[in-house]
Every structure is written in C-alpha cells, then in structure tokens.
Residue, then its C-alpha position, 0 to 999 in steps of 0.5 A: m959192277p951190279w948195284d945192291l939194291r938193298s944199299i941203294r934202297n937205304r940212301p937218300p936220293t940224290a939232288r938231282q934224282l928230288e928234283c926229277l921228284k918233284i917235277v913229277a909231283e908238282w907235274v901230277l898235281a897241277r895236270g892230275f897226270p903225269p909228265a912225259v919223260r921229255e918234259i921232266g928232260d925239259r925242266m931239268g936241262i936235260r935233252s937225252t931222254n936216257g939221261v932222265i930215264d937213268h934218273m927213274l930208274l935210281l928213283e925206282k930203284r929207291g921205292l920213289l917211283e914207278r913206271a911201266d915199260m914203253d908207256s910215256r906217262s906211266i909215271r908214277i909216285t909211291e906212298a914213299g915218294w910222297t911221303l919224302l916231298g912231305v904230301k899226305p895221300g888224299c886226294c888227287p885224282h892220279c895217285g891218292a896225294t894231296k896238296p904237299t903241306t910245303t911247296p917242293e922247292l925246286g933249287 
C-alpha cells in the first residue's frame, strides 16, 4: 500500500523517529558534521543500517530531514526539524542552527 505523503507530513514523528532526529542534532551541534547511518544505529541500538534508513526516510517524508543517496554523511536537518527540536537558526557551521534552547534528551 503506497504512503500518502500528505497524511505522513501532518502526523508527528514517532518516539523512535524523534530519537533518531535528536541523535543527528546532538551530533551536529557537538561535532559540526552529521553522523553516519551506522553511528546513528549504534546510538539507537539498531544493528541493521536498513532499520535506521527506514526511520530517516519517514523523517524525510515529514520534511524534518534531508539526505543525499549513497553519501554517508549527507544528513541535514531541515528548518522544520530544528524548530521541532527547539533550535533557532543561527550559528552551526553545518546547518546554521544555534545551540538548542533546551538540550534534547533521549528518553
């Protein structure tokens, strides 16, 4: 059954998708570049990179993340993604984000 992009964009991300987004944000803010898919999987406890990619694809469909195919560190959080995380645009060398107003905590 094909996904309806409009319904996906209008629904909030699941807890695991939000965890994935927060991991990317923390990594970018701490290091200035995005994590590799395998590094995200390590933090989430997912062994298969396909499992991580599934979460990222849904985050892309929701307009919270962008990435280029076949490029390990091409993940970019969109303005909508940063807004969801409480981060205002400004100074991150990778994407223009500032430090979050509250530190994203993984639950």
